[in-house]
C-alpha positions, -999 to +999 in steps of 0.1 A: +000+000+000+014+034-009+020+060+018+000+085-001-031+063+003-028+065+041-029+101+051-037+091+088-005+071+090+029+084+101+058+075+077+090+072+096+126+076+082+156+091+099+183+114+086+206+136+107+225+164+091+249+188+106+253+222+089+288+237+091+297+273+089+270+287+111+279+314+137+283+302+172+250+303+190+267+310+223+286+339+208+255+354+193+237+351+226+265+367+245+265+396+222+228+400+224+228+397+262+255+423+266+233+447+247+203+438+269+224+443+301+234+478+290+198+487+287+185+470+318+187+499+342+168+522+318+142+496+311+137+489+348+132+526+356+106+530+329+087+498+336+058+498+360+062+480+393+047+445+393+018+439+416+011+406+434-002+379+412-033+361+425-044+336+398-022+305+394-013+311+358-006+348+362+031+347+368+035+327+335+016+352+314+024+386+328+061+387+335+089+401+313+110+374+296+146+364+302+162+333+291+169+322+327+136+303+330+138+284+362+161+302+387+159+287+422+174+289+457+184+326+458+207+343+483+215+379+487+247+397+496+249+415+530+247+449+512+217+438+492+234+445+459+240+410+445+220+379+441+233+343+438+209+317+424+209+281+411+201+274+374+206+242+355+227+228+383+252+256+387+254+288+407+251+323+390+253+358+403+235+389+391+229+424+404+198+428+426+181+448+398+186+419+373+204+418+340+233+397+328+241+368+351+277+354+355+283+317+360+301+310+393+303+272+391+305+247+363+305+211+374+285+179+366+274+179+402+245+200+415+248+232+434+217+244+454+215+267+484+241+294+490+248+320+516+271+350+519+295+356+547+286+386+569+314+407+553+306+396+518+340+382+511+329+346+504+299+325+493+292+291+509+271+267+490+258+231+488+273+207+463+274+170+456+306+172+435+323+147+458+294+122+456+275+135+486+261+169+495+287+188+515+293+225+521+318+243+501+331+279+499+343+302+471+351+338+465+324+360+449+340+356+415+338+318+417+375+312+424+391+296+454+366+267+459+373+247+490+353+222+510+341+231+545+325+198+556+338+163+550+310+139+559+294+110+541+258+118+547+240+147+530+239+181+547+215+210+542+229+245+543+207+269+563+227+300+570+260+318+580+266+343+608+291+353+634+289+335+668+290+353+701+328+354+699+328+370+664+339+339+645+321+333+613+301+300+615+282+281+589+249+266+600+235+234+585+214+204+594+221+167+590+217+132+603+253+127+616+248+108+649+226+079+640+198+091+663+167+070+668+145+100+666+137+105+629+148+142+627+180+160+618+200+181+642+213+216+637+251+219+634+276+245+626+312+246+613+338+273+611+340+291+577+376+279+578+363+243+579+369+217+606+348+193+628+311+202+630+295+207+664+259+209+676+244+243+676+223+231+706+211+198+719+175+198+706+165+183+672+157+207+644+167+220+610+174+252+590+190+270+618+206+304+615+222+326+641+211+362+647+235+389+635+248+394+671+253+356+674+233+354+707+203+335+694+194+311+666+162+305+648+154+270+636+126+247+625+110+217+642+089+193+621+098+175+590+069+174+566+081+180+531+078+217+523+061+210+489+032+190+506+007+218+506-020+224+532-006+199+557-021+204+592-006+174+610+016+170+641+048+170+620+042+204+606+071+229+605+073+255+633+099+282+639+116+282+672+142+305+688+170+293+710+188+317+733+223+304+737+232+324+768+201+313+787+197+279+769+160+285+765+136+277+737+107+297+724+081+289+698+074+318+675+037+311+667+009+287+674-003+284+638-014+248+630+001+249+595+036+254+583+060+282+595+095+276+581+127+289+565+134+317+590+157+346+584+167+373+609+156+409+604+180+425+628+184+409+662+148+411+674+126+400+644+124+371+621+111+367+586+097+333+576+074+315+552+039+307+565+007+293+548-016+310+574-027+335+548-045+325+515-035+289+523-003+298+504+033+302+516+039+339+520+066+359+538+057+370+573+075+390+599+073+385+636+086+411+661+100+390+689+098+418+715+063+430+707+051+394+697+034+408+666+032+393+632+025+408+598+024+395+562+049+410+538+035+393+507+000+384+496+004+358+469-024+333+462-023+297+450+014+295+442+037+292+471+069+311+476+094+283+474+124+300+491+138+334+500+167+352+516+172+386+531+199+409+542+209+407+578+188+437+587+158+422+569+152+453+547+159+438+513+145+404+502+149+382+472+123+354+468+116+326+444+081+318+432+072+295+403+097+304+375+107+338+387+129+356+412+114+387+428+130+416+447+112+430+477+127+462+492+111+470+525+127+505+525+102+515+498+071+534+509+048+508+494+070+477+491+057+451+466+076+422+450+092+431+417+101+404+391+138+403+383+147+398+347+176+374+343+198+368+312+226+343+310+247+327+282+235+292+273+254+262+261+236+243+233+244+211+251+222+223+279+193+216+256+201+182+241+220+150+247+234+122+226+227+089+242+239+055+233+210+031+240+227+000+226+229-017+260+196-004+274+173-031+259+144-038+282+121-059+258+127-083+229+103-100+205+113-125+178+094-124+146+075-157+141+095-163+110+127-161+131+144-137+106+141-105+126+140-094+162+124-062+176+136-047+209+127-018+231+156+003+243+152+036+262+115+036+252+123+033+215+116+004+192+145-010+172+146-038+146+174-059+132+177-091+113+188-123+130+216-129+105+251-122+117+261-085+117+226-074+107+223-036+109+199-019+134+171+004+123+150+026+145+113+021+142+100+049+164+113+084+170+091+101+196+103+115+229+074+095+244+078+059+255+071+028+234+068-006+250+049-039+252+058-050+217+040-080+202+041-095+167+011-105+147+011-143+142+019-139+105+049-117+114+038-087+092+027-062+119+044-051+151+019-039+178+031-018+207+020+007+233+028+043+229+027+068+258+028+102+242+014+135+256+004+116+288-019+093+268-014+056+264-026+040+232-019+010+210-001+015+177+009-007+148+040-007+126+045-022+092+074-021+068+073+007+043+106+001+023+135-022+025+171-020+015+166-043-014+137-022-027+158+009-025+186-009-045+160-021-070+145+014-074+180+028-079+189+002-105+157+007-124+161+045-123+197+046-132+198+019-159+200+033-195+168+029-215+166+000-239+172+010-275+141+011-297+139-021-319+136-018-357+101-027-371+098-062-384+086-070-420+049-070-425+047-106-435+061-117-401+038-095-381+009-119-381+030-148-366+044-124-340+009-112-330-002-147-326+027-155-303+020-123-283-016-133-280-007-167-267+018-152-243-009-129-228-023-159-210+007-157-187+013-128-162+050-123-158+045-104-125+024-132-111+050-158-122+077-138-106+058-135-074+052-172-074+089-179-080+100-155-052+075-172-028+087-206-038+123-197-032+115-184+003+100-216+015+122-233+041+125-270+045+140-291+073+157-313+047+169-308+011+149-288-013+123-309-033+091-305-053+072-295-021+090-261-024+069-254-055+033-242-050+005-263-065-007-232-084+027-230-102+025-267-112-009-261-127+004-232-148+033-253-161+009-282-170-017-261-188+002-231-201-011-238-236-047-239-224-062-204-229-089-212-204-065-223-176-069-204-142-041-180-134-024-183-100-035-157-075-010-129-071+009-127-038+011-094-020+048-089-015+042-061+010+029-088+034+061-108+034+073-109+070+109-114+058+108-077+048+113-068+085+148-082+084+157-058+056+135-029+066+146+008+063+114+028+069+081+021+085+045+031+086+031+037+121-006+040+127-029+042+157-045+008+162-070+018+188-085+052+183-106+055+214-100+085+237-095+061+267-061+047+276-052+014+260-022-008+264-007-043+264-016-055+229-017-092+224-029-106+191-048-139+190-030-169+176-054-171+147-047-135+137-083-123+137-085-106+171-064-083+193-066-084+231-056-054+252-061-036+285-084-005+286-084+021+313-072+007+346-077-031+341-105-039+317-097-068+294-110-061+259-109-080+226-111-062+192-123-080+162-098-070+135-123-076+108-151-054+121-132-032+147-159-042+172-148-045+208-160-070+234-154-065+271-140-098+285-135-087+321-139-054+338-116-046+367-097-019+386-065-040+390-039-023+369-016-053+373-040-076+355-023-100+330-038-122+303-028-148+277-046-164+247-053-201+245-036-217+214-070-221+197-079-184+203-111-194+220-101-189+256-082-164+277-064-170+310-060-140+332-049-131+367-067-104+386-068-092+422-100-088+442-107-062+469-087-083+494-058-078+470-056-115+463-048-125+428-063-157+413-061-173+378-093-174+357-102-189+324-129-173+303-143-181+268-136-152+244-171-154+229-186-146+263-207-178+264-199-183+301-186-166+331-149-167+341-139-197+361-114-194+390-091-223+387-067-216+416-091-205+444-066-197+471-062-167+494-025-162+483-015-147+451-015-167+419-006-155+384+018-156+354-002-183+338+010-201+306-007-226+282+009-257+267+010-259+229-024-277+227-040-258+256-046-288+277-020-279+304-016-247+323+014-236+345+014-206+369+032-191+398+018-191+434+030-179+467+008-202+487+037-218+506+057-197+530+050-165+510+076-176+484+066-182+448+066-217+433+057-231+400+024-251+397+009-270+369-026-283+362-039-307+336-069-288+324-079-319+305-086-345+332-080-373+307-043-366+309-043-375+346-056-410+337-026-418+315+002-440+328+036-423+329+048-440+297+017-429+279+021-394+293+057-392+281+045-404+246+019-376+247+046-350+256+068-363+228+040-360+203+033-324+213+069-315+211+070-328+175+039-309+167+054-277+180+085-280+159+063-283+128+047-250+135+049-223+108+038-186+109+004-179+096+001-172+059-003-134+057-024-136+024-047-161+040-052-140+071-058-109+049-084-127+028-102-141+058-104-106+074-117-091+042-143-118+039-154-112+075-157-075+071-175-077+036-210-062+039-239-086+036-219-116+046-236-123+079-229-157+093-258-182+090-257-197+125-280-226+115-259-235+085-228-232+105-242-256+131-251-281+103-216-278+089-201-284+123-222-315+128-211-328+094-174-322+103-179-340+136-194-370+118-164-370+094-140-368+123-126-335+112-132-316+144-106-316+172-119-324+207-120-293+229-089-292+251-110-292+283-146-291+295-165-270+319-164-298+345-126-300+340-123-263+350-146-266+380-123-292+396-090-277+384-082-260+418-083-294+435-059-310+410-029-286+411+006-301+410+034-282+428+064-284+405+090-265+424+096-265+462+128-247+468+139-223+496+134-191+477+111-178+450+105-195+416+089-169+394+087-155+358+079-189+344+073-202+308+058-235+298+073-255+270+048-263+242+048-300+250+037-291+286+064-313+301+089-286+311+087-254+331+113-227+328+116-203+358+138-178+374+150-189+408+161-164+434+177-173+467+203-161+491+225-191+485+257-180+466+256-191+430+222-208+432+200-181+417+194-183+379+173-196+351+162-232+356+142-258+338+123-286+356+101-315+346+063-316+350+068-340+379+093-319+398+122-339+386+152-332+363+159-297+376+186-280+356+203-246+357+203-231+322+218-196+327+220-167+350+188-150+360+173-133+329+142-114+319+122-140+300+103-125+270+087-157+257+094-187+236+100-187+198+073-202+176+086-237+177+094-237+214+131-244+207+144-211+220+137-187+249+138-150+240+153-131+268+169-098+279+201-099+300+223-070+310+205-047+286+209-070+255+186-093+236+194-130+233+178-163+224+187-193+246+185-226+227+165-252+245+170-274+263+207-267+265+207-229+270+233-219+245+229-181+240+227-164+206+230-127+213+215-100+190+232-068+198+218-035+186+237-003+178+219+029+182+225+064+194+197+089+198+195+126+200+174+137+229+158+172+231+158+177+268+128+200+268+108+175+248+119+146+271+110+166+302+076+174+287+069+137+279+082+124+312+061+150+331+029+142+312+033+105+316+039+109+354+009+132+358-013+109+337-003+078+357-010+097+390-044+109+376-053+073+368-040+055+399-040+079+428-061+063+455-086+092+459-109+091+428-117+129+431-080+138+434-087+155+467-111+179+449-085+193+425-089+200+388-061+176+380-060+183+342-058+220+348-031+217+374-012+193+351-014+218+323+000+246+344+029+226+359+036+212+324+048+246+313+072+247+343+084+211+336+093+220+300+119+244+314+138+217+333+170+204+319+187+186+348+174+157+369+173+178+399+152+205+383+127+178+370+125+163+405+117+198+420+089+205+395+075+170+397+074+169+435+057+203+437+030+190+414+025+160+437+025+183+467-007+198+454-025+166+465-013+170+501-006+133+503+021+110+515+040+081+499+047+101+468+078+112+451+096+117+418+132+109+415+151+112+383+185+094+379+214+118+380+250+115+372+269+099+401+302+112+412+330+086+415+346+104+444+321+091+470+337+071+498+323+059+531+338+073+563+348+049+591+333+053+625+351+047+658+320+049+679+330+082+696+318+117+701+346+142+700+354+179+705+384+196+688+413+207+709+447+223+701+463+189+700+436+169+682+401+156+691+391+148+726+369+118+732+338+129+752+317+097+748+320+062+736+291+043+719+286+010+738+300-020+718+315+003+692+350-001+678+365+024+703+351+005+733+352-032+721+388-033+708+416-051+726+433-017+726+402+004+735+398+042+736+389+059+769+368+090+776+393+119+778+417+105+753+429+131+727+431+115+693+463+131+677+467+111+645+455+083+622+478+057+607+508+072+625+503+106+608+494+135+631+465+158+622+474+190+603+451+214+622+466+244+605+456+234+570+427+250+552+404+233+559+418+217+590+420+179+589+392+163+608+387+129+623+361+122+596+384+132+567+412+110+580+389+080+584+375+083+548+377+050+530+387+030+562+355+011+569+365-024+580+402-018+578+426-021+607+436+014+616+463+028+639+448+055+661+473+076+680+461+092+713+474+113+742+462+098+775+464+111+810+471+086+838+458+086+874+487+108+884+478+134+859+507+127+836+500+125+799+516+100+775+514+090+739+498+057+729+489+039+696+458+018+694+446-007+668+409-002+659+386-014+631+362+014+621+327+004+612+301+019+588+275+045+594+248+019+593+266-003+619+270+026+642+234+036+639+224+001+650+247+004+680+231+037+689+197+022+685+205-007+708+220+016+734+188+038+733+166+007+739+187-005+768+185+030+784+147+031+779+143-004+794+163+007+824+141+037+829+109+016+827+125-009+852+133+020+875+100+039+872+078+008+875+098-009+902+103-039+879+066-044+873+066-035+836+084-046+805+093-025+774+096-033+737+103-009+709+093-018+673+118-001+649+099-009+617+068-027+606+088-054+589+097-091+595+131-085+612+115-060+637+086-084+643+110-112+651+128-089+676+094-080+691+085-116+696+119-121+713+114-091+735+079-099+747+094-130+762+127-115+774+114-082+785+079-090+796+082-124+812+071-123+848+060-086+845+025-073+851+023-053+819+040-042+788+048-009+770+049-012+732+067+017+716+061+025+679+076+060+680+099+069+652+087+039+633+088+044+595+061+019+587+059-013+567+032-040+566+031-061+598+002-046+617-020-076+615+008-100+626+015-078+656-022-077+664-023-115+663+002-113+692-015-088+714-052-093+706-055-131+709-078-140+738-071-172+757-096-200+750-079-227+771-048-234+792-027-266+796-011-283+826+013-312+821+017-340+847+038-328+876+032-291+871+015-267+894-022-269+885-029-234+900-010-218+871-037-211+845-018-192+817+002-220+802-002-229+765+019-248+739+039-221+720+042-244+690+005-241+685+006-204+681+011-184+649+031-158+669+039-155+706+009-139+723+006-114+751-027-109+769-017-088+800-023-051+801-005-030+775+001+007+767+014+019+734+035+049+726+034+068+693+046+102+680+046+125+650+074+103+635+052+072+636+045+068+599+023+047+577+018+012+590+030+024+624+000+046+623-023+018+613-013-002+644-018+029+666-053+034+651-061-003+656-049-002+692-074+026+699-102+009+678-099-023+698-095-005+731-065-027+740-049-001+762-040+036+764-023+053+735+003+078+748+025+104+731+019+127+701-005+124+672+009+103+644+021+118+611-012+113+591+004+096+562-013+063+555-016+051+519-004+019+502+021+027+475+036+011+445+058+026+419+068+028+382+096+041+361+097+066+333+117+064+301+150+074+316+146+055+348+129+082+368+110+066+396+075+076+404+058+064+436+021+055+431-001+057+462-030+035+450-048+022+480-064+043+508-069+032+544-100+040+564-112+036+599-144+017+605-164+050+607-151+059+572-124+083+583-095+085+559-063+078+578-044+101+553-040+135+570-058+121+601-031+107+624-040+086+654-047+109+683-033+096+716-055+092+747-028+110+766-012+137+746+024+145+756+045+168+734+082+161+730+097+195+736+132+208+727+138+214+764+132+177+771+154+167+742+182+190+754+179+175+789+177+139+775+143+134+792+115+112+779+083+126+792+061+105+770+076+073+783+072+085+819+035+092+812+029+058+797+045+040+827+024+060+852-008+054+833-003+017+830+006+013+866-026+031+876-047+008+854-031-023+867-036-011+903-072-002+896-078-037+881-062-054+911-083-034+935 
């Protein structure tokens, strides 16, 4: 078919051309921007002052344009004259009035927040250029870059100011000490560098000293700033710490967010608050007068960040895609947009990416001559011959996936996600290399010379010969010859390679009435794919709803697919009519066709989120039949070649997946093993004889079915069927309805290994299952085959992504390490089919498509059907314009997460992959807390069981560490060497630690110790265990030994195992138990924990010889989990998250005891995830949790019966008021019950 006959189709061909001799774009831009900069001050004076923008879209439409389209994280110099901001991963500076910006940093890492020293001589900034976010410093011109902090956990810069002694100190927050409480601490470090120290002993973040150094403002609360409208217990509040008095003061009592404080002199603070317009605006609180006023009045779009001069009179703020200046010295101060221009590098806008080793899918053409792959969301094709070239089939910046061949090999179906919409497309070959060569030869060959006219007398004979020759069509004969030559045979070529039609022509070529052989359509030859150059791509499903997962029927007449969330639909390819096979909400639904195209097998979850395997007739003649019927997940079903056997995966044993098999045809179960083996052998031979469908035959049948007036005569069809049955020409159905009803009772477990056996395929004979096996045993994981009876297990290859079997079942198509391959069966020898392709990525287009896909997925799968009352399409459209301006992974994350923040929901996030720095090294820990001295670092505390305490040559409190590996510290270097910097890269390595120790007589001496530093994670575990021991000791002391204590660190199996141990070790012989889920990040084990604490005794047992008066004995081996039925109190706090909140709610719902502490976070949604084209991860909160009265647990944390706030004063004093209150309440309850 000619391209011009299909205007709705998209012809695809690819040519890249580079034009030489053009002027440098960067040079032209620099010349233009220089002119703009010279006119900026005049333009600024003449332009009217911008007023505050209320509607959401206003900033995008009304502002003047500069090429700096997404400036972020501004900071302002102390004199208010210069601004530093982050754009495209680097730092730039520009005058406060705007104009031409100057690049300060140029590094593959990302630079974010910055701050000026009080004297304006240096700029400190965040950078991950060494692999982790540390703080660095540079001069205002970008020179003299040096590192200030040297830690292996990310830090967050918050400010810079002089301390009370006049030394310039940089404030930041981080998780440096492995604390159990899930909050960072505020630290500071000298602007010269060195060892960080606590700013104070309370938890908090974003601290900054006042200009006089006497006080610091900081935040408490850790809800993500982009989560809008949050009103929970973990909201952000601004606090003031007075260093001289060591007191704390909360700035306001607003129940929303107050954050990002900046000092305005020594007696006032500026900060962001959403108390006005439900939008983050800048507010000012006078600490002496205790009054607050709003300085900005934006609506709908938050101010993301801001900075101010030390006196608070000049402000720079970031909102949406614009920086604004706010000068409070003006009579009527209003924010003024700042026009920014900067030179651009063309490489900021595009990327050349080699996708040759990024293959994620592969599909072998049924004819075996070509293979299609998906790499980085693009479809590529190559022949299976050696060294076959690669051609690109698709060229969008969207994502193509889920490739599937038509059974005749002529059409490639796939899913295209473009513009946020998912739809099914088809691709066919337009032109081949051979056709191009033929066209060239035909066009370039010289014309044949005109022949001389023959004598008249011979004309009659020649005309007679021509008339006789007209009975033969040379084009038809050529087509027949080509077709005959393309036929493959298992043996030598013979007469069977010639079509019967051609033989008839040869026999009767002298008969004028002989039938001419029918012309073959060469465009339908599947072999053209191996030689393809260009392609025709067309929408296959035109409906406005999302469609995906195309799977053509084996007979070639239907196409199955998924519509919307999880509806299984079949399209008749002749009539384009759709039939709904199964409606459903489960987006993880999977389906397969039976070999005869009359049935479908699918797996689908119910509202208990249990997946079962169903069989359903495609014609809708009966309801689906559940053939697994088990409360654990079953899925991944595969038919044998004749459809009589089905294999599937199930996790019904020990929550590990195993392979199962069922004979759908019960007659197979009656066969003796030799008969069954003979059956398998026969089916294997039948599979090897398979051939692709004849494209011409499929085309004719489809045309016949869609021809008008050719309605099927059902009565005649029934009569013909009866006749065929009498003649024995009808195959028996592979199974009956009775077979299916009893299938769940006839399952055979094929694998039974310690670990999971998943991702299976069933060989066409039905006698062998292929599966990926995963286990912790070294070298045991991999791709295996196993017999139908669980015998003859064999390792074939390493674990691989199975894509399906080839047509004959002799090879497994797979993807391994980003490359396509076919593993010969049964041996497993791999034939690899590498592709070679580089693509040019327009970063704006890619950001656009990534964003729309992420927003579309969220709009479809977010648990709340009304999207929290938001107009999601409108919000998506607005943020889309912002997303198009992103070029770096970090910028895309920022925009994407702010979009998700509009939903004010938890368990969400977008994280794009970014370039990793090779300089990252872990820092060894000695298990100490140190303070710098003139000689080194003094040990002030030892972590119990840490390297410093447990070594044969241990450290002691008071030791001064003077060197590492026999090299003393250089404390005069810039920055000074720190204990952390000298222990970089020494995790697990024996290390000589030199110390100066003082003996009992007061004499000091030098000593070398041998220690083995451990990792950050190992030290955090030691800190956790020490915290639990101290809490248990407090409960023991406060209760007089009457109560036990158990903390649950996470709602996961390891924590549950520890809890089961602790309720025996800590609670045995006690009158009650405290269960602590504070600072628990969640998981999934609520119901297992409830099984322990909610089980009511129904009996007790007494063995012979035991004290019969003891009535609480029960055989522990009869219990699912160790139970506890004595009085309990539970502790929770604002850091109790997700499943830890569910257990807190359940504890109250069941009335099991008293809930004590602080309201939980209010973040309860079940979440999944997906990836975008470049590997960007998107979390998908798909399932809501509700209390029995219908209350959504999201944004409604569990409220304690006894509310006790954890204050900064109690943290600084190392007091646990919540634990004390829980002990006192439980003792009262026990005493009341006893009385």
